[in-house]
N, C-alpha and C positions, 0 to 999 in steps of 0.2 A: 805290290807295284813299286818299282824303284823310280824315283823322280827327284828332281831338284827344283828349287825356286828359279824363276826366270832371271836372266841376266840383268834385266831392269831392276829387279828387287835387290840383287846382289850388288849392284852399283851404288846403292844408297849407303850413306854412312851408318855406323851402328847407332842404335838408340841408347843414348848415354844415361837415360833416366831409369833404366830397368831396375838397377840395384836399389835406387832410392824409392821407387814405386813399390817394390817388393817389401822393403823395410817398413814403409809407411803402412802397408796393409797388415803386416805382421804386428806392428805396434798397436794398430786399432783393434785387431783381433784379440790382442792381449789385454785390452781394456784401458790402454794408456790414453791420456787426454791430448790427442794430436791436434794442433792448430795448423790448418793447411793454407798457406799463402802461395801455393805452387800453381794451381790451375787457374787460368783466366776465365772463370765461370761465374757470372753474376749470381750472388747469393739471395737476392730478393726475387719474389715471384713476378711473372708477367703482370703488367698493370691490368687492373680489373676492367677498365673500359675496353681493352683489347680482347680479353677473355669473353666479355659479354658480346662483343661483335662476333666472335667465333661461334658462340652458342646460337646466335641468330641464323648463321649461314650453314653450319655443319649439317643440319638436317635437310637442307634443300637438295632434292634429287638432282637438280641441275649441276650441282657441284660434285656429283659422284661419278661423273664420266672422266675420261682422260683429260688432263689439263691442257690449256693452250700451250703450244710449244714455246712461244716467246713470252708468255705470261698473260694473265688476265688484262685486257686493255685498260680497265679502270685502275689496276695497280700501277701499270706503266705510266698512266696519266698522273696518278698521285705522286709517283716518284719525280716526274717532270715538274710538277707544281712545287714540290719540296725543293728541288734544285733551283728553281727560279726564285722562290721566296727566300731561301737560305743563302744562296750564293749569287743571285742575279744572273744565273746561267740559263740560257734558253736551249731547250732540247726538243727534238721531235720524238714523241714517245713511241711512234710506230717504227722508227728507223734507228734512233740513237739511244735507245734503252732496251734492255732485255732483263727479264726476271731471272734470278738465280736461286739455287737451293742453298742459301747462305753465300757469303762471299768466297768461302773456301772452294766451293764447287766451281765457280768461274775462274778463280785463280789457277786451279789445278788443270782445267780443261783448255785454257787459252793457248798454251804452247802447241797443243795438238792442232789448233786452228790456224796458226800463223807462222810456225817455226818448222823448218825442214831438218832432217837428221844432218848433223855436222855443223849446223849454224850455231852461233854463239848466243847465249842468253846471259845478260849481266845481272848478277845476283848480289845483293848487299849482305855483308856479314859483320856483326851478328844480325840475324834476321829470322823471319818466320820460315821454318823448315820446308813448307810446302813449295816455296819458290824453287828450291833445288830439286825436290822429288818430281815436281811437275815437268821441269826441264829435262831431267834424266829420262822420264817415261816417254817423252816426245823424241828421244834420240838426239837432243841438243847437246851442245858442249857448254857446260856451265863455266863462267868466268867470274871469279869472286871479287867484289869491291869491298875492301876492308874499311869499315867505319871505325873512327877513333874519337875519343873524347876531345883531343886537340883539334879535330876537324868538325866539332859539334855534331858528330855522328851523322854527317852528310857525306855521300860519296864524292870523291874528287874526280869528276868526269874528265877533266882536262889532263889528268895524269894517266889515263888508260892508254896502253900501247896502241899505236895507230893500226898495227896489223890486226889486233883484236877488234878495234872499232870497225874495221872494214868487213869483218866476218859477223859482226853482231846484228841480230835481227830484233832484239827486244831487251828492254831493261825493266826490272821490277824496282819500284820505290815504295816506301811505306812511311807516311807521316800523317798524324802522330805515330811514332814508331813503337813497335813491339820487337824487342824487349826494352829498348833504352828510354822510351817515353820522349825522345827528342822530337822537335818540330821543324817544319820547313816553312819559310814565308814565300809570298808571291814573287819576290825578287829572285829567289833561288829557283823557283819553278819556271820563271821566265828564261833564265839561263839554260835550264834543262831542256825546255821545249825548243829553244833556238838551236841547241846542240843536236837534239834528236832530229829536227828537220834537216839540218845540214848533213847529217849522216844517214838519213832515212832509217831511223830506228824507232820501233814502236815503244811507247812509254805505257807501262801497266802500273797504275798508281793505286795502291791499297789504302783506302780511306775508312777502314772499318771502325776507327776510333775517333773520327772527326767530331762526333757529337758528345764525346765524353771529355769535356774541357772545363776549366775552372775560371779563368779570367777572360781571356781573349779567344773568340771562336776561331778555330783553324780554317785556313782557306781551302778551296778546291783547286786542283791543278787546272780544271776546265775554265777557271776564271781568266786564265792567260789568253790573250788574243791569239787565235790560230791554234790553240791547243788541240781542238778536235781534228786537226789535220793528222796528228800522230798519236794521240793519247786516248786511253780509256781509263775509267776510274771505277773501282769496286766499292760498293756500299753495302752495309749490313744493318739489319734491325736488331741483331743479337744483343749488342752491348747497350744501345740507346734505350731499348724498350724491354730488356730482360727476355728476349725472345730467342735465346741461343738454341734451345731445343726445337724450336719451330722450323728452323732452317729456311730463312727467307731474306733475300737481298736483291740487289740489282747492279747492273753494269751500265755505265753511261759513257758516251763519247763517240769516237770515230765510227761512222755508219758501216764502213766496209769491214772493220774488225768485229763489230757487233754481229754482222751477218755471218761472218765466218764462225764465230763462237756459237751462234744459233744453229748452224749446220752440224757442228760437232755434237752439241747437246741433243739435237734431234735424232742423232744416231745412238746415243748412249744413255739417255734418260727420257722420261716422259714429262718433265717439268714438275713443279711443286703443286700439291693439292690446291685446287682452286679456293677452297674455304680458307686456307692459310693465307692466300693472297688477299682475300677480302678482309681478313683480320689485319693484314699489313696496310691496307688502305686506311682503316680506322686509326692505326698507329701513326701513320704519316700525317693524317689530317689532325691528329692530336699532339703533334710534336712540341707545341708550346704550352701544353697543359701544365698546371702547377706541379703535379707529381713528377713530371720529367725534370723540371727545374730543381725540385727538392732532391732528386736523386743525385744530380751533379753536386749539390751541397753536401750530401752524404759522403760521396767519394772524397770531396775536398777535406771534410773533417777527418776522415780516416787517413788521408795523405798527411795532413798536418801533424797528427798524433804520431804516426810512424816515423816521419822524417825528423821531427823534434826529438823523439826518443832515440833514434839511431845516432843523431848528431851528439846528443848528450853522452852517449856511450863511446864516442870517439870515431864513429864510422864516417866515411866521406860520402856524402849524398847531397844531391840537389833536388828540391821539391819539383816534381813534374808539373808542367802547365796543362797537360792533357793525358789521356789514357787512365786506366786504374792500376797502373804498374809503378813501382818504385825500383829504380836501377841503382844499385849501390855497390861500392867497392868492398871487396872482402878485406879483412884485416891483413896487414902487411905480411908478406911471405906465405900466405895461406892460399892454396889453389882453390878454385870454386867447387870442385867435387868434394874435396876434403871438408870445406866449410859446410856445404849442404849436408854431407854425411854426418858430421858431428852435431849440427843443429838438430837433426832428427833424432840421433841416438841419445844425446845428452840433454836436449831441451824440448823434445817432442814438437818441433816446429819444422814445417816443410817450406823450403825455398827451392827455386830452380837455379842450378848452377849455370853461370854465364857461358861456359864452354859448350853447353848443349845447343847454343845458337851460332856456333862457329868459333874458330880459334881466337878472333879478336874480342870475344866475350869473356875470355879467360881473365880471372881476377875480379869478376863482378858476380853478383847474384841478383835475381829478379824476385820481387815480392808483389803478389797480387793483393789489391785492397778489397778483398771479397769476404771479409769477416767483420763483425761489429767492432766499434771503437773499444769496447771493454776487452775484447779478445786481442786486439792490437796492443793495448796497454799490457796485457799479459805476456805477449810476445816480447816486448821490450824488457819486461821484468826478467823473463827467462834468459834472454840473451845477456843481460847484465851479470848473470851468474857464471857465464862461460869465460874462461881465460884462454888467450891465444898466445 
C-alpha cells in the first residue's frame, strides 16, 4: 500500500531531538554512565498515601465501568476546593471544572473545541511544542509571540499587529514557564485579561508547574476579577504529586469553553479511569502534607547546587523561582544543538537544546532537576572538564 502522512503531520516542524535521543540510547547501550537532565519527568515515586488510596479503590467493580465524561464528581469538587483554598478562587465544579487526562490532553484538544480553520492562535516561543501542534491539527493559523530575556520571557501583547489580533481566537500562556522557568504576576495577568476581553480572545493558561515553587507561590490567572469571562486554566497532578504516569488533571474557568472542551472529549475519549480520579482526590486533599513540602525543598536544593555550579564555571544563569527546570545560556558563540551534542558525546550529560522550543530559544539549554544532588554535582564536575 502506498500512502503518506497526513498534511497535518507534515505541517509540524521536525523533531530536533532525534539525533540526541538516538545518541543517548546508544551511549546507555554501550554501558556509559549517562546523566539525563533532559526529560521533565519526576524521578521520585508517587507518594505512598496516594498509592494506598488507589489500592483501596482499584478493586471496586463500580470503578470498572466507563468513566464519567466530565470526571468523577468528587474529583471535580476536590479540584474546586483546592482552587478555593490555594487561590481564593470560587468555581462551580459542575460547570467550571472538567477532569482531563493530564493537562496535555486538554491543551491538545482545546483548539478543536473553540477555534475554526483559518483563525489565529497566538503561541509563545520558546514554549511547550503541544501549543503549536494542537493549533495545526485544528486547522488554525499559528502566530508566534517571541519571548526574550529582555522582556522577562513575557509576550508583548501590545506589539502584536492589529490585523493578527483581529483574526486571533485564542492565546496560550504558560507561567511558571517551560522551558524558561519565568513567572508572571497578577499585575501582568490583569493586563492580559483586559486585553483579551477588549479583543474577544480566549486565554488558555497552562499552570502545570504552579505548585513546584520555592519561595513565593505563583498566582492563578483566575484570581483576576472577570478572568472567567475569557480564560481557562490547565492544572496537572503530575509534577506536584509525582503522578506523571497516572495522567490526571483538570481545566477550570469559563463555563462555555469548558462545555465545548467536554463535547470534544466526549467524542474522542472516554475519560480517565475512575479509580485514578479517586486517587487524585486523595492527592488534592493531601496537598499540604509534609512530604509535599519536602519535595519542594528537594528541588530547591538541586536548583541551588546546579545554579551555583554553573555560575562558578562561568555560565550565565538565574536561579528559577518555580518549576524544576534551569534555563541557562550556552557558552558564547556555541549554538544550542552543538552544545547539547558535545555535552552528551564528551561528558555523558543530556540537556535539551533551546532551539527545540523555538527560534528564540537558540543560545540556551534547559536542564531538568530530576536527579539527586550527588548526580548534579557530578554534572558540574563533568562540565568543568569541557572547553569551549
